[in-house]
N, C-alpha and C positions, 0 to 999 in steps of 0.2 A: 605354913599357910601361904597360899598363892598371893603374889603381889598384885596390886591394883593400879600401880603407877610404876613407870620405869624410866628409861633414858630417852625414849622417843615420844613424839606427839604428832598426830595428824589432825589438822583443823580444816574443816570444809564449810565454807561460808556460802550462802546462796540467797537469792531473791527469786521468786517464781510468780507467774501471772496469777492474779487474784482468782480467776475461774478454775485454776488447777490446785489451789492451796489445800483444799480438803483432801483430795486424793494423794497429793504429794506427802502430806503428813501421815496418812494411812500407810502408804508404801514404805516410808522410812521406818515407822514404828512397828509395823506388822511383818515386814520382810527384810529390808536392807540392813538394818543395824544388827539384827541377829546373824545374818550371813557373815558380816565382818567379825563379829564376836566369836564365831566358830573357828576362826583362823588362829592357830597357835601363835602366841606372842602378842595378840591383841588382848590387853588385860582388862579394860573396862571402857565404857563409852556412855555418852549422854548427848541429848539434843537440847538446844537452848534457843530462846527467842529474844531478840533485842528489845530493850526498853529505852535505850539511848544509843545513838550511833547505828552502825550496821555493817554488812547486810542484815536482813531480817532474821535469817536462820543460821545457826552454827551447830555442826555435828563435831564433837570432840572425841578423839580416840586416843586412849593412853596405850603406848606401845612399849614392849620390853626393850626394843631398840628400833631405830629408824630402818634398819635392814629388813625388818619384817615385810616391808612393802616391796622387797625384791624376792621374797620367798616364793617357792612353787605353789604353796597353798594360797597365798595372796593372789598370785597371777591366775590361778584356776578360777577363783571367784570372780575377779574383776574382768577377766577375758571371756567369761561365759555368762553373760547377763541373762536373767530371766526375762520373760515377755513383759512383765510389769516394769522391770528396770529399763528395758528398752524404750518404754513410753514415759517413765517418770523420773529418770535420773536427772540431777541438776545439770549434768553435761548436755542434756538434750533440751530441757525446758527452761533452764535457768536464765533469767534476765541479768543476773550477776552470779558468777561462779568463781570461787577462789579455793584452791586445794593446795595447802601448804604443808610440807613435811619438815619436821624440826628435830634437832637433837638438843637435849638439855645442857645448858651452860652454867646455870645457877639454880640451886646450890650444887656444889660439885658432887656431893653424894646425898642420897635421900635418907632421912630418918626412917625408922621402922614405922612410926606413926603415919608419916606421909605415904610411904609405900603401900600401906594397908588402907588408906583413906578412900571413902566413897567419892563419887562425883559431887561436887559442891552445888548447893542450891542456886548460888549467884556467882558469876565470874565477871570480872572486868578485864578486857583484853586490849592491850595496846600493840599496834603493829607499826614499827618505826625504823628509821635509818638515820645514820649520821655520816658526815664525810669521813673517808678512810683515814685522814690524817689525825682525827681525834678519836678513833675507834677505841684505842686502849684506855684513854682517859674516860670515855663514856662508860665502858664496862666497869672500870674501877669505881667511878663515882656512883653509878647506879647501885652496884653491889654493896658498897660500904657507907655511902652517905644517905641513900634514899630508902632502900628496901628494909633495912633493919628497923627503921622508924615506923613502918607500917604495922609491925607486930604489936605496937602499943595501942592500936585503935580497937576499942571494944567491938566484938563481933567479927573482927578480921581473922581469917583462918591461916592463910599462908600465901607465899608467892613463889613463882618459879619463872625463870627466863630461858628462852630457847633461841637458837640460831637456825635459820632456814637452810635446809639442804635442797629443797625444791620450792620455788615460789619466791615472791617478794612482798614486802621489804625484808631486809636481812634479819631483823630481830622481832621477837614478840615477847611480851610479859603477860603472865596470867596471874591475876589477883583473885583469890578465892575468899568469899564472904558468906556469912550465915544468912543474910537477908538483904533486901534492897535498902533497908534502913541504914546499913553501914555506909553505902555509897552516898546516901543523903545526909550523913551525920556531920556534925561539927568537926569530929576527929578526922574524918577523911578530907574535909575541906582544908583543915589546918595542915595536913600532910601534903596535900596537892600544892598548896601555895607557900610552903615553908622554904626558907632561903638556906641553902647549903653551899659551901665555898666553890667547889669546882663546877657543880651542876649549874649554878646560876651565873657564874662568871664566864663559863666556856661552853657548856653543853646545851642548855635549854634553847638558846637562840639558833642553834644549828641543827637541832633534831627535827626531823620531818615525819609526820604521821601519814599513814595511808588514808585514803578516803574512807570515811566512816569510823575512823579510829581516833581516840579510844571509844570502845563500845561496851555497854553494860548488858549482860544477858541473864535471864532467869531460866532455870531448868524447866523444860516441858516434857521430857521423857528420859528416864522413868519419871512419872508424875510425882510431884512433891506431896 
C-alpha cells in the first residue's frame, strides 16, 4: 500500500489580495495541487485556511523525501508554468509568501498508521527557532518533555517535527487534530501551560516564533 507520509514536507503559506481570492482558490484546487501530486514522490497534499495566526492559506505537501524537490519531474512542472499559474501563483500575487522545505526529525521513524494516514482535518503549526547554544537541549526537551504529553489529549491525533532545508525559521512542529474543538479544549490549554523542567527553566524564554506562529488551520481542500 502506497505511503501517504514520508521523510519530507513542503509547506507553502500565502496571503493574497481579496479581489483575487476566489480565482486563487480555484487555481489551486482545480489545477495546481493536482500538478504537484502527479510528481513521483509527492505522496499527498491538502490546503488549509487559518482560523488563528497566519498567513491565511497553507498548502501542505507530504514528500517521500525532501530530495523530490530536486528531481527532474519536479523541475519540469515548476519550470514550465501554465498560463493560469503565471497569473495566479502566490509567487506572483502573494502579499505574503513562504515556501519552506523540511526533513522530518521527530519521530525518527514513522509508524505504519502514520505513514498511511490521510491529511488531517485540523493542524496547528509552530515555526520557531532557538539560539544555537541551546539547540540540543531544545530538541531533547521538546521530544521527551512536551510532545509525548500531547497524546493524552482527547481528539489529538499525532505530532511531527521538522528541520528546514530551505526557508526560515529552523524548526516547525505540526500538531494534527480531529477538530477545532481540540485546540479550544481544556486538555490543550493544560498542555500548553504545563510546567516541565528544562522547557520552562531554559527553553521557553529563548524560543522565538515567526510572525503568525503558532497558527491553527482547518482543511479546505479536499473538503471535509
